[in-house]
Structures are given as structure tokens and as C-alpha cells.
ZAMARGU-4260 file (C-alpha; in steps of 0.2 Angstrom, whole numbers, plus 5000, padded with zeros to 4 digits):
<rodrens>
0) 5022/4973/5080 | 5038/4964/5077 | 5036/4966/5058 | 5033/4985/5060 | 5048/4987/5071
5) 5059/4976/5059 | 5053/4987/5044 | 5060/5003/5053 | 5076/4994/5057 | 5078/4989/5039
10) 5075/5006/5033 | 5088/5014/5045 | 5101/5001/5040 | 5098/5003/5021 | 5097/5022/5022
15) 5109/5025/5035 | 5121/5036/5025 | 5108/5048/5020 | 5101/5049/5038 | 5118/5051/5045
20) 5121/5066/5034 | 5105/5074/5039 | 5095/5069/5053 | 5082/5083/5050 | 5070/5073/5040
25) 5070/5058/5052 | 5066/5070/5067 | 5052/5078/5056 | 5045/5061/5052 | 5045/5055/5070
30) 5036/5071/5075 | 5023/5071/5061 | 5019/5052/5063 | 5018/5054/5082 | 5004/5067/5080
35) 4996/5057/5066 | 4995/5042/5077 | 4988/5051/5092 | 4974/5058/5081 | 4971/5041/5073
40) 4969/5033/5090 | 4958/5047/5097 | 4947/5045/5082 | 4945/5027/5085 | 4953/5022/5069
45) 4966/5011/5078 | 4967/5003/5094 | 4984/5005/5105 | 4993/4990/5096 | 4987/4997/5079
50) 4993/5014/5084 | 5010/5008/5088 | 5012/4998/5072 | 5005/5013/5062 | 5017/5025/5070
55) 5032/5013/5066 | 5027/5010/5048 | 5021/5028/5044 | 5038/5035/5050 | 5046/5026/5036
60) 5034/5034/5023 | 5037/5051/5031 | 5056/5049/5032 | 5058/5044/5014 | 5047/5057/5006
65) 5034/5067/5015 | 5022/5066/5001 | 5021/5047/5004 | 5015/5051/5021 | 5001/5063/5014
70) 4996/5049/5003 | 4995/5037/5018 | 4985/5050/5027 | 4973/5051/5013 | 4971/5032/5013
75) 4967/5032/5032 | 4954/5046/5030 | 4946/5038/5015 | 4945/5021/5024 | 4940/5028/5041
80) 4925/5037/5032 | 4920/5021/5023 | 4921/5012/5040 | 4910/5025/5049 | 4896/5026/5036
85) 4882/5014/5040 | 4890/5010/5057 | 4873/5006/5064 | 4871/4991/5052 | 4889/4985/5055
90) 4890/4985/5074 | 4904/4992/5085 | 4921/4996/5078 | 4935/4994/5089 | 4949/5001/5079
95) 4961/4992/5068 | 4974/4981/5077 | 4993/4979/5074 | 4990/4964/5063 | 4978/4973/5052
100) 4990/4988/5050 | 5004/4976/5046 | 4994/4966/5033 | 4989/4982/5024 | 5004/4993/5025
105) 5020/4982/5028 | 5023/4978/5009 | 5021/4996/5004 | 5033/5001/5018 | 5046/4987/5013
110) 5045/4994/4995 | 5048/5012/5002 | 5062/5006/5013 | 5071/4997/4998 | 5068/5011/4986
115) 5073/5002/4970 | 5066/5001/4953 | 5048/5008/4951 | 5046/5008/4969 | 5035/5023/4970
120) 5022/5016/4958 | 5022/4999/4966 | 5020/5007/4984 | 5006/5017/4977 | 4997/5002/4970
125) 4998/4994/4987 | 4990/5009/4995 | 4977/5011/4982 | 4972/4992/4984 | 4970/4995/5003
130) 4958/5009/4999 | 4949/4999/4986 | 4947/4984/4996 | 4942/4993/5012 | 4930/5005/5003
135) 4922/4991/4993 | 4918/4980/5008 | 4913/4994/5020 | 4901/5003/5008 | 4895/4987/5001
140) 4890/4982/5019 | 4883/4999/5023 | 4872/4999/5008 | 4865/4982/5006 | 4861/4977/4988
145) 4863/4962/4977 | 4879/4953/4982 | 4886/4938/4974 | 4900/4926/4978 | 4914/4930/4966
150) 4918/4911/4962 | 4900/4905/4959 | 4890/4921/4956 | 4877/4915/4968 | 4868/4927/4979
155) 4875/4929/4997 | 4872/4941/5011 | 4881/4957/5011 | 4898/4956/5020 | 4901/4938/5017
160) 4919/4934/5013 | 4921/4934/4994 | 4905/4943/4991 | 4905/4958/4979 | 4891/4970/4974
165) 4890/4984/4961 | 4889/4998/4975 | 4904/4991/4984 | 4914/4989/4968 | 4911/5007/4963
170) 4915/5013/4980 | 4931/5003/4980 | 4936/5011/4963 | 4932/5028/4969 | 4943/5025/4985
175) 4957/5019/4974 | 4955/5034/4962 | 4956/5047/4975 | 4972/5039/4981 | 4981/5039/4964
180) 4974/5056/4959 | 4981/5064/4975 | 4998/5055/4971 | 4998/5063/4953 | 4993/5080/4961
185) 5008/5079/4973 | 5020/5075/4959 | 5024/5057/4965 | 5020/5048/4949 | 5015/5052/4931
190) 4997/5049/4925 | 5003/5033/4916 | 5010/5025/4932 | 4994/5031/4941 | 4983/5022/4929
195) 4993/5006/4931 | 4992/5008/4950 | 4973/5010/4949 | 4970/4995/4937 | 4981/4985/4948
200) 4972/4990/4964 | 4956/4985/4957 | 4963/4968/4952 | 4971/4966/4969 | 4954/4969/4976
205) 4947/4955/4965 | 4961/4944/4971 | 4956/4948/4989 | 4938/4943/4986 | 4943/4927/4977
210) 4954/4922/4991 | 4940/4926/5003 | 4928/4915/4994 | 4940/4901/4991 | 4952/4901/5007
215) 4945/4912/5020 | 4928/4904/5020 | 4935/4887/5023 | 4947/4893/5037 | 4963/4890/5026
220) 4968/4909/5028 | 4963/4922/5040 | 4958/4940/5035 | 4975/4947/5038 | 4983/4935/5026
225) 4970/4938/5013 | 4973/4956/5014 | 4991/4955/5012 | 4990/4943/4997 | 4978/4955/4989
230) 4990/4969/4991 | 5004/4958/4985 | 4994/4955/4969 | 4992/4973/4966 | 5011/4976/4967
235) 5015/4961/4956 | 5002/4967/4943 | 5009/4984/4943 | 5027/4977/4941 | 5021/4967/4926
240) 5012/4982/4918 | 5027/4993/4920
</rodrens>
């Protein structure tokens, strides 16, 4: 929660001149994100802490450029659908918590708050990686198939940290592709940047799986840390490409 609140404060401080000149976008962002958060909570996509953190971070997206909020909404819808598929095999889902929301969205939100360099493409890569990683793990678990540990290529049960499958990998690519395609259609980035973001999102997902196999399975990192590092990898790779 503190990280999400800090992000909003940083955005207000960094963008204070634009906001002071026209408060309309800020009030619009607060209204839209409040409605989105309520729907997300009612849909069971987040718990109350996740709703609060999501409201804070998504307000930065919407205040900077409403199109960024629509991309975030697409990420949410895509990942929620992937989570719901095969729910009987996965057990109960309690909604994502504040720590999970921050792990997935904080870095994209920071890039949007700073708005320097190729920030749009970098933020898009971070969001596409979230969709890629979530869809790959959720669909891979929902439709069990041959799953191997990324570091050893030995067979493991579906859902194991660091495990990858063909079905899950293709689902992850599809999820990321939906996100970057929507960004192109909304005019956020050109095709060249979208392709870089897509490739980086896939690479970030592999980094996430590698860290899951090496660090999370041994208890060195928790899932939130692994997710944030996977997102950071997608951002870094996009920066290197561009």
C-alpha cells in the first residue's frame, strides 16, 4: 500500500505544473479508476487491499493518458479470464492482494509518472509481461500437459514454480500480443515499438520462470519479488532494443 501511495505522490509532485493548470484530467482519472476498482473488487479480481492499491496506481495511468488506463483494463480483463478458466482444477481464488498489484504494476506506474525517454514503450513492455506471465501460468495449470523445469528440462507437475509448457507458453504469447496490439490500435506506440515490447514481454516471462526455478523454489525470493524482477527484465530488454 505504501508503494502505491508513494507512486501517486511522486506523480503529483513531478507533474504538478500540468495538474495545477488543468485539474480536469485528474478528477476524470479519479472517477474512472474508482468505478474500475469497484467493478474489479465485485468481480473477485482483487481483495480490498488489492482494490486500494489498484485504485492508486491506475489513477496515475488514467491521469497521464486515458489510453494507458484502457490498456491496463485490457490487461486486467485478460488475466482475470485466464485465472477463471479451469478454476475447478486450481481451487479457490481470493483475489489479488496489494502486494501482488504492486509487484505487477508499480514499475509501469513509475515509468508513467517519470514520463522520460521511450517511457510509453517501456511501460507497455511491463504490462505485456504481466499478461504474458499470468496467462502462461494460469492456462498452463488449467490445461495440464507436458511441463518441464526451465533450468533442467525435467518433467514436473503443472503449476510448479519455474515450470513451462507449450500450452502455457502459447497462451502467454497470446495474452501479451493482445495487449500490444491494442496499444497500437489506440495509437500509443508504432508497430516497431509494439514488436519490441512483445519480444521483451516473452523474455521477461522466461526470466520469471528461471527465477521461479532457481530462487523461488529454494525460498530465496517470494512470488511477488519474482514477478517484479520479471517485469523489470522486460523493461530492461525493451530499453536495450530501442
